[in-house]
N, CA, C and O atoms as CSV, one atom per row, in Angstrom:
chain,resi,resn,atom,element,x,y,z
A,1,MET,N,N,-6.075,63.572,-119.108
A,1,MET,CA,C,-6.531,62.254,-118.721
A,1,MET,C,C,-7.906,62.023,-119.334
A,1,MET,O,O,-8.761,62.909,-119.356
A,2,ARG,N,N,-8.086,60.816,-119.825
A,2,ARG,CA,C,-9.375,60.411,-120.399
A,2,ARG,C,C,-9.832,59.138,-119.704
A,2,ARG,O,O,-9.023,58.275,-119.365
A,3,LEU,N,N,-11.141,59.033,-119.498
A,3,LEU,CA,C,-11.702,57.834,-118.893
A,3,LEU,C,C,-12.603,57.146,-119.901
A,3,LEU,O,O,-13.433,57.791,-120.541
A,4,ALA,N,N,-12.443,55.844,-120.042
A,4,ALA,CA,C,-13.321,55.046,-120.889
A,4,ALA,C,C,-14.711,55.007,-120.236
A,4,ALA,O,O,-14.825,55.153,-119.019
A,5,PRO,N,N,-15.758,54.813,-121.034
A,5,PRO,CA,C,-17.117,54.775,-120.459
A,5,PRO,C,C,-17.269,53.757,-119.326
A,5,PRO,O,O,-17.962,54.031,-118.346
A,6,ALA,N,N,-16.642,52.604,-119.441
A,6,ALA,CA,C,-16.730,51.594,-118.370
A,6,ALA,C,C,-16.081,52.106,-117.088
A,6,ALA,O,O,-16.575,51.833,-115.994
A,7,ALA,N,N,-14.984,52.840,-117.211
A,7,ALA,CA,C,-14.308,53.390,-116.034
A,7,ALA,C,C,-15.170,54.459,-115.369
A,7,ALA,O,O,-15.208,54.547,-114.141
A,8,VAL,N,N,-15.856,55.266,-116.163
A,8,VAL,CA,C,-16.740,56.303,-115.607
A,8,VAL,C,C,-17.880,55.654,-114.824
A,8,VAL,O,O,-18.213,56.093,-113.723
A,9,ARG,N,N,-18.481,54.602,-115.399
A,9,ARG,CA,C,-19.581,53.908,-114.711
A,9,ARG,C,C,-19.106,53.328,-113.380
A,9,ARG,O,O,-19.790,53.461,-112.365
A,10,GLU,N,N,-17.959,52.698,-113.381
A,10,GLU,CA,C,-17.433,52.088,-112.153
A,10,GLU,C,C,-17.071,53.153,-111.123
A,10,GLU,O,O,-17.311,52.966,-109.930
A,11,PHE,N,N,-16.501,54.261,-111.570
A,11,PHE,CA,C,-16.118,55.351,-110.674
A,11,PHE,C,C,-17.341,55.917,-109.957
A,11,PHE,O,O,-17.265,56.245,-108.773
A,12,LYS,N,N,-18.470,56.037,-110.664
A,12,LYS,CA,C,-19.695,56.587,-110.075
A,12,LYS,C,C,-20.318,55.649,-109.044
A,12,LYS,O,O,-21.052,56.106,-108.167
A,13,LYS,N,N,-20.040,54.342,-109.132
A,13,LYS,CA,C,-20.605,53.365,-108.205
A,13,LYS,C,C,-19.888,53.336,-106.853
A,13,LYS,O,O,-20.439,52.853,-105.864
A,14,LEU,N,N,-18.676,53.848,-106.814
A,14,LEU,CA,C,-17.848,53.729,-105.616
A,14,LEU,C,C,-18.260,54.717,-104.529
A,14,LEU,O,O,-18.844,55.757,-104.833
A,15,PRO,N,N,-17.966,54.409,-103.269
A,15,PRO,CA,C,-18.290,55.316,-102.166
A,15,PRO,C,C,-17.476,56.615,-102.258
A,15,PRO,O,O,-16.382,56.619,-102.823
A,16,PRO,N,N,-18.003,57.712,-101.709
A,16,PRO,CA,C,-17.340,59.021,-101.812
A,16,PRO,C,C,-15.900,59.051,-101.303
A,16,PRO,O,O,-15.051,59.694,-101.920
A,17,ALA,N,N,-15.608,58.379,-100.206
A,17,ALA,CA,C,-14.236,58.393,-99.679
A,17,ALA,C,C,-13.265,57.750,-100.666
A,17,ALA,O,O,-12.142,58.222,-100.842
A,18,LEU,N,N,-13.703,56.682,-101.298
A,18,LEU,CA,C,-12.847,55.995,-102.263
A,18,LEU,C,C,-12.703,56.808,-103.549
A,18,LEU,O,O,-11.625,56.837,-104.142
A,19,THR,N,N,-13.768,57.460,-103.980
A,19,THR,CA,C,-13.662,58.280,-105.192
A,19,THR,C,C,-12.686,59.438,-104.975
A,19,THR,O,O,-11.962,59.827,-105.891
A,20,GLN,N,N,-12.673,59.980,-103.767
A,20,GLN,CA,C,-11.731,61.062,-103.461
A,20,GLN,C,C,-10.291,60.537,-103.504
A,20,GLN,O,O,-9.408,61.190,-104.062
A,21,ARG,N,N,-10.057,59.368,-102.920
A,21,ARG,CA,C,-8.718,58.766,-102.918
A,21,ARG,C,C,-8.271,58.420,-104.345
A,21,ARG,O,O,-7.124,58.662,-104.720
A,22,LEU,N,N,-9.191,57.853,-105.132
A,22,LEU,CA,C,-8.876,57.529,-106.522
A,22,LEU,C,C,-8.626,58.792,-107.336
A,22,LEU,O,O,-7.743,58.817,-108.193
A,23,GLY,N,N,-9.396,59.832,-107.074
A,23,GLY,CA,C,-9.209,61.098,-107.786
A,23,GLY,C,C,-7.816,61.665,-107.570
A,23,GLY,O,O,-7.173,62.123,-108.514
A,24,LYS,N,N,-7.351,61.635,-106.328
A,24,LYS,CA,C,-6.000,62.126,-106.031
A,24,LYS,C,C,-4.940,61.271,-106.721
A,24,LYS,O,O,-3.964,61.797,-107.257
A,25,ALA,N,N,-5.133,59.958,-106.706
A,25,ALA,CA,C,-4.169,59.060,-107.350
A,25,ALA,C,C,-4.142,59.280,-108.859
A,25,ALA,O,O,-3.078,59.229,-109.476
A,26,LEU,N,N,-5.313,59.526,-109.460
A,26,LEU,CA,C,-5.374,59.760,-110.901
A,26,LEU,C,C,-4.744,61.099,-111.273
A,26,LEU,O,O,-4.100,61.211,-112.316
A,27,GLU,N,N,-4.922,62.107,-110.436
A,27,GLU,CA,C,-4.287,63.407,-110.688
A,27,GLU,C,C,-2.765,63.272,-110.654
A,27,GLU,O,O,-2.070,63.837,-111.499
A,28,LYS,N,N,-2.252,62.526,-109.681
A,28,LYS,CA,C,-0.808,62.314,-109.593
A,28,LYS,C,C,-0.315,61.519,-110.797
A,28,LYS,O,O,0.750,61.810,-111.341
A,29,LEU,N,N,-1.079,60.525,-111.208
A,29,LEU,CA,C,-0.714,59.727,-112.365
A,29,LEU,C,C,-0.659,60.580,-113.630
A,29,LEU,O,O,0.263,60.441,-114.433
A,30,ALA,N,N,-1.636,61.453,-113.807
A,30,ALA,CA,C,-1.656,62.332,-114.976
A,30,ALA,C,C,-0.464,63.281,-114.961
A,30,ALA,O,O,0.134,63.538,-116.006
A,31,ALA,N,N,-0.112,63.803,-113.791
A,31,ALA,CA,C,1.046,64.697,-113.682
A,31,ALA,C,C,2.337,63.944,-113.992
A,31,ALA,O,O,3.220,64.481,-114.662
A,32,ASP,N,N,2.457,62.700,-113.510
A,32,ASP,CA,C,3.639,61.887,-113.792
A,32,ASP,C,C,3.737,61.532,-115.273
A,32,ASP,O,O,4.832,61.484,-115.834
A,33,ALA,N,N,2.592,61.283,-115.902
A,33,ALA,CA,C,2.578,60.922,-117.324
A,33,ALA,C,C,2.965,62.099,-118.206
A,33,ALA,O,O,3.487,61.904,-119.304
A,34,ALA,N,N,2.717,63.316,-117.741
A,34,ALA,CA,C,3.058,64.498,-118.526
A,34,ALA,C,C,4.570,64.715,-118.591
A,34,ALA,O,O,5.068,65.381,-119.498
A,35,GLN,N,N,5.292,64.153,-117.631
A,35,GLN,CA,C,6.747,64.271,-117.607
A,35,GLN,C,C,7.353,63.250,-118.573
A,35,GLN,O,O,6.802,62.163,-118.750
A,36,PRO,N,N,8.480,63.591,-119.196
A,36,PRO,CA,C,9.126,62.617,-120.081
A,36,PRO,C,C,9.684,61.444,-119.285
A,36,PRO,O,O,10.067,61.592,-118.125
A,37,GLY,N,N,9.724,60.297,-119.910
A,37,GLY,CA,C,10.265,59.111,-119.251
A,37,GLY,C,C,9.177,58.183,-118.776
A,37,GLY,O,O,7.995,58.383,-119.057
A,38,ARG,N,N,9.589,57.177,-118.060
A,38,ARG,CA,C,8.709,56.125,-117.582
A,38,ARG,C,C,8.066,56.532,-116.256
A,38,ARG,O,O,8.693,57.198,-115.432
A,39,ILE,N,N,6.821,56.130,-116.058
A,39,ILE,CA,C,6.133,56.359,-114.786
A,39,ILE,C,C,6.627,55.282,-113.818
A,39,ILE,O,O,6.543,54.091,-114.118
A,40,ALA,N,N,7.133,55.694,-112.675
A,40,ALA,CA,C,7.722,54.751,-111.737
A,40,ALA,C,C,6.983,54.795,-110.406
A,40,ALA,O,O,6.231,55.729,-110.128
A,41,GLY,N,N,7.203,53.794,-109.610
A,41,GLY,CA,C,6.630,53.737,-108.276
A,41,GLY,C,C,6.267,52.316,-107.913
A,41,GLY,O,O,6.156,51.445,-108.776
A,42,LYS,N,N,6.083,52.093,-106.627
A,42,LYS,CA,C,5.733,50.757,-106.156
A,42,LYS,C,C,4.349,50.320,-106.614
A,42,LYS,O,O,4.112,49.131,-106.832
A,43,SER,N,N,3.440,51.269,-106.758
A,43,SER,CA,C,2.058,50.914,-107.063
A,43,SER,C,C,1.771,50.801,-108.551
A,43,SER,O,O,0.640,50.502,-108.935
A,44,VAL,N,N,2.777,51.036,-109.407
A,44,VAL,CA,C,2.591,50.975,-110.855
A,44,VAL,C,C,3.276,49.728,-111.397
A,44,VAL,O,O,4.415,49.423,-111.041
A,45,LYS,N,N,2.557,49.007,-112.271
A,45,LYS,CA,C,3.118,47.803,-112.858
A,45,LYS,C,C,2.649,47.701,-114.304
A,45,LYS,O,O,1.509,48.046,-114.616
A,46,THR,N,N,3.524,47.229,-115.182
A,46,THR,CA,C,3.165,47.009,-116.578
A,46,THR,C,C,2.755,45.557,-116.746
A,46,THR,O,O,3.470,44.646,-116.330
A,47,LEU,N,N,1.583,45.348,-117.369
A,47,LEU,CA,C,1.083,44.002,-117.632
A,47,LEU,C,C,1.185,43.747,-119.126
A,47,LEU,O,O,0.716,44.552,-119.930
A,48,ARG,N,N,1.790,42.642,-119.494
A,48,ARG,CA,C,1.928,42.295,-120.901
A,48,ARG,C,C,1.065,41.086,-121.206
A,48,ARG,O,O,1.012,40.127,-120.436
A,49,GLY,N,N,0.393,41.150,-122.338
A,49,GLY,CA,C,-0.451,40.047,-122.762
A,49,GLY,C,C,-0.333,39.836,-124.258
A,49,GLY,O,O,0.556,40.388,-124.905
A,50,THR,N,N,-1.223,39.043,-124.796
A,50,THR,CA,C,-1.166,38.746,-126.221
A,50,THR,C,C,-1.594,39.939,-127.069
A,50,THR,O,O,-1.150,40.072,-128.209
A,51,ASP,N,N,-2.439,40.799,-126.538
A,51,ASP,CA,C,-2.943,41.942,-127.301
A,51,ASP,C,C,-2.100,43.192,-127.112
A,51,ASP,O,O,-2.430,44.235,-127.676
A,52,GLY,N,N,-1.052,43.125,-126.360
A,52,GLY,CA,C,-0.228,44.303,-126.114
A,52,GLY,C,C,-0.020,44.486,-124.628
A,52,GLY,O,O,-0.261,43.576,-123.835
A,53,ALA,N,N,0.431,45.674,-124.258
A,53,ALA,CA,C,0.730,45.946,-122.857
A,53,ALA,C,C,-0.088,47.132,-122.369
A,53,ALA,O,O,-0.360,48.066,-123.123
A,54,PHE,N,N,-0.470,47.084,-121.117
A,54,PHE,CA,C,-1.066,48.234,-120.452
A,54,PHE,C,C,-0.583,48.224,-119.020
A,54,PHE,O,O,0.193,47.352,-118.631
A,55,HIS,N,N,-1.029,49.176,-118.237
A,55,HIS,CA,C,-0.471,49.389,-116.906
A,55,HIS,C,C,-1.548,49.271,-115.836
A,55,HIS,O,O,-2.744,49.411,-116.094
A,56,ARG,N,N,-1.062,49.005,-114.606
A,56,ARG,CA,C,-1.953,48.882,-113.461
A,56,ARG,C,C,-1.446,49.797,-112.364
A,56,ARG,O,O,-0.257,49.805,-112.044
A,57,LEU,N,N,-2.356,50.565,-111.792
A,57,LEU,CA,C,-2.057,51.411,-110.639
A,57,LEU,C,C,-2.840,50.858,-109.459
A,57,LEU,O,O,-4.058,50.696,-109.537
A,58,ARG,N,N,-2.148,50.569,-108.373
A,58,ARG,CA,C,-2.787,50.015,-107.177
A,58,ARG,C,C,-3.213,51.158,-106.264
A,58,ARG,O,O,-2.399,51.998,-105.880
A,59,VAL,N,N,-4.506,51.178,-105.919
A,59,VAL,CA,C,-5.039,52.171,-104.978
A,59,VAL,C,C,-5.887,51.400,-103.969
A,59,VAL,O,O,-7.069,51.144,-104.202
A,60,GLY,N,N,-5.278,51.038,-102.858
A,60,GLY,CA,C,-5.987,50.263,-101.839
A,60,GLY,C,C,-6.388,48.907,-102.382
A,60,GLY,O,O,-5.544,48.165,-102.887
A,61,GLU,N,N,-7.663,48.576,-102.284
A,61,GLU,CA,C,-8.189,47.296,-102.759
A,61,GLU,C,C,-8.558,47.338,-104.237
A,61,GLU,O,O,-8.949,46.316,-104.801
A,62,HIS,N,N,-8.441,48.497,-104.869
A,62,HIS,CA,C,-8.828,48.652,-106.278
A,62,HIS,C,C,-7.606,48.812,-107.164
A,62,HIS,O,O,-6.540,49.240,-106.722
A,63,ARG,N,N,-7.793,48.454,-108.425
A,63,ARG,CA,C,-6.745,48.580,-109.423
A,63,ARG,C,C,-7.272,49.446,-110.557
A,63,ARG,O,O,-8.372,49.222,-111.063
A,64,VAL,N,N,-6.479,50.436,-110.951
A,64,VAL,CA,C,-6.816,51.302,-112.076
A,64,VAL,C,C,-6.026,50.782,-113.265
A,64,VAL,O,O,-4.797,50.839,-113.272
A,65,MET,N,N,-6.724,50.281,-114.262
A,65,MET,CA,C,-6.088,49.762,-115.465
A,65,MET,C,C,-6.035,50.908,-116.476
A,65,MET,O,O,-7.060,51.521,-116.777
A,66,TYR,N,N,-4.852,51.195,-116.995
A,66,TYR,CA,C,-4.714,52.351,-117.877
A,66,TYR,C,C,-3.652,52.105,-118.941
A,66,TYR,O,O,-2.862,51.165,-118.855
A,67,ASP,N,N,-3.656,52.970,-119.939
A,67,ASP,CA,C,-2.641,52.978,-120.971
A,67,ASP,C,C,-2.210,54.426,-121.163
A,67,ASP,O,O,-2.988,55.344,-120.906
A,68,VAL,N,N,-0.996,54.632,-121.605
A,68,VAL,CA,C,-0.495,55.981,-121.852
A,68,VAL,C,C,-0.379,56.168,-123.361
A,68,VAL,O,O,0.304,55.402,-124.041
A,69,ILE,N,N,-1.051,57.189,-123.874
A,69,ILE,CA,C,-0.943,57.522,-125.290
A,69,ILE,C,C,0.329,58.345,-125.441
A,69,ILE,O,O,0.381,59.508,-125.040
A,70,GLU,N,N,1.343,57.735,-126.016
A,70,GLU,CA,C,2.695,58.313,-126.028
A,70,GLU,C,C,2.790,59.644,-126.763
A,70,GLU,O,O,3.469,60.558,-126.293
A,71,GLU,N,N,2.116,59.770,-127.917
A,71,GLU,CA,C,2.239,60.996,-128.705
A,71,GLU,C,C,1.804,62.227,-127.915
A,71,GLU,O,O,2.429,63.285,-127.992
A,72,GLU,N,N,0.729,62.070,-127.158
A,72,GLU,CA,C,0.160,63.198,-126.401
A,72,GLU,C,C,0.526,63.152,-124.923
A,72,GLU,O,O,0.274,64.111,-124.193
A,73,ARG,N,N,1.123,62.039,-124.473
A,73,ARG,CA,C,1.415,61.808,-123.053
A,73,ARG,C,C,0.142,61.971,-122.208
A,73,ARG,O,O,0.140,62.647,-121.180
A,74,VAL,N,N,-0.927,61.334,-122.671
A,74,VAL,CA,C,-2.218,61.379,-121.996
A,74,VAL,C,C,-2.517,59.986,-121.437
A,74,VAL,O,O,-2.240,58.977,-122.085
A,75,VAL,N,N,-3.079,59.942,-120.241
A,75,VAL,CA,C,-3.462,58.685,-119.602
A,75,VAL,C,C,-4.893,58.348,-120.009
A,75,VAL,O,O,-5.801,59.165,-119.853
A,76,LEU,N,N,-5.086,57.132,-120.535
A,76,LEU,CA,C,-6.412,56.632,-120.873
A,76,LEU,C,C,-6.760,55.554,-119.855
A,76,LEU,O,O,-6.177,54.470,-119.871
A,77,VAL,N,N,-7.711,55.847,-118.970
A,77,VAL,CA,C,-8.129,54.897,-117.935
A,77,VAL,C,C,-9.121,53.926,-118.562
A,77,VAL,O,O,-10.195,54.326,-119.013
A,78,LEU,N,N,-8.756,52.653,-118.588
A,78,LEU,CA,C,-9.581,51.625,-119.217
A,78,LEU,C,C,-10.599,51.039,-118.253
A,78,LEU,O,O,-11.696,50.662,-118.664
A,79,GLY,N,N,-10.249,50.959,-116.980
A,79,GLY,CA,C,-11.162,50.391,-116.008
A,79,GLY,C,C,-10.678,50.595,-114.590
A,79,GLY,O,O,-9.488,50.776,-114.333
A,80,ILE,N,N,-11.640,50.560,-113.669
A,80,ILE,CA,C,-11.359,50.602,-112.233
A,80,ILE,C,C,-11.968,49.327,-111.676
A,80,ILE,O,O,-13.184,49.140,-111.710
A,81,VAL,N,N,-11.108,48.450,-111.160
A,81,VAL,CA,C,-11.530,47.094,-110.827
A,81,VAL,C,C,-11.114,46.770,-109.399
A,81,VAL,O,O,-10.012,47.118,-108.973
A,82,HIS,N,N,-12.001,46.102,-108.657
A,82,HIS,CA,C,-11.626,45.591,-107.343
A,82,HIS,C,C,-10.638,44.453,-107.562
A,82,HIS,O,O,-10.740,43.725,-108.549
A,83,ARG,N,N,-9.699,44.298,-106.666
A,83,ARG,CA,C,-8.632,43.314,-106.879
A,83,ARG,C,C,-9.157,41.892,-107.009
A,83,ARG,O,O,-8.533,41.073,-107.685
A,84,SER,N,N,-10.280,41.575,-106.386
A,84,SER,CA,C,-10.838,40.230,-106.490
A,84,SER,C,C,-11.427,39.972,-107.873
A,84,SER,O,O,-11.558,38.815,-108.274
A,85,ASP,N,N,-11.785,41.019,-108.608
A,85,ASP,CA,C,-12.372,40.879,-109.939
A,85,ASP,C,C,-11.359,41.101,-111.056
A,85,ASP,O,O,-11.723,41.066,-112.232
A,86,LEU,N,N,-10.107,41.327,-110.713
A,86,LEU,CA,C,-9.107,41.692,-111.709
A,86,LEU,C,C,-8.857,40.578,-112.726
A,86,LEU,O,O,-8.762,40.848,-113.923
A,87,GLU,N,N,-8.751,39.345,-112.269
A,87,GLU,CA,C,-8.490,38.239,-113.191
A,87,GLU,C,C,-9.623,38.103,-114.209
A,87,GLU,O,O,-9.361,37.885,-115.392
A,88,ARG,N,N,-10.863,38.228,-113.775
A,88,ARG,CA,C,-12.015,38.164,-114.687
A,88,ARG,C,C,-11.973,39.316,-115.678
A,88,ARG,O,O,-12.244,39.129,-116.864
A,89,TRP,N,N,-11.631,40.515,-115.193
A,89,TRP,CA,C,-11.550,41.692,-116.075
A,89,TRP,C,C,-10.482,41.490,-117.147
A,89,TRP,O,O,-10.690,41.829,-118.312
A,90,LEU,N,N,-9.338,40.934,-116.746
A,90,LEU,CA,C,-8.256,40.693,-117.702
A,90,LEU,C,C,-8.635,39.646,-118.749
A,90,LEU,O,O,-8.294,39.790,-119.923
A,91,ARG,N,N,-9.340,38.595,-118.327
A,91,ARG,CA,C,-9.783,37.568,-119.272
A,91,ARG,C,C,-10.754,38.123,-120.296
A,91,ARG,O,O,-10.712,37.738,-121.464
A,92,ASN,N,N,-11.622,39.018,-119.874
A,92,ASN,CA,C,-12.632,39.588,-120.780
A,92,ASN,C,C,-12.090,40.713,-121.638
A,92,ASN,O,O,-12.779,41.190,-122.540
A,93,ARG,N,N,-10.903,41.130,-121.379
A,93,ARG,CA,C,-10.295,42.249,-122.105
A,93,ARG,C,C,-9.901,41.833,-123.477
A,93,ARG,O,O,-9.372,42.641,-124.239
């Protein structure tokens, strides 16, 4: 798993209880991505736009925006966004 610099900055700003919850969710996501096939679950959704597609993982009130590098099956976390700021984050992407 790799985190973009913006995701690292946002992760450090969050309260300890939330960082622990996000850490567990990211570990599970990385383990699921290492397996062949599509990552499934209620909290995972693929978002398609004009620049391509990436994925969203729902963790409480926050959304983890990520992409999977297929050749290596590695998760690249692009951002950790509160759900109220998600539309703004997507527009600026």
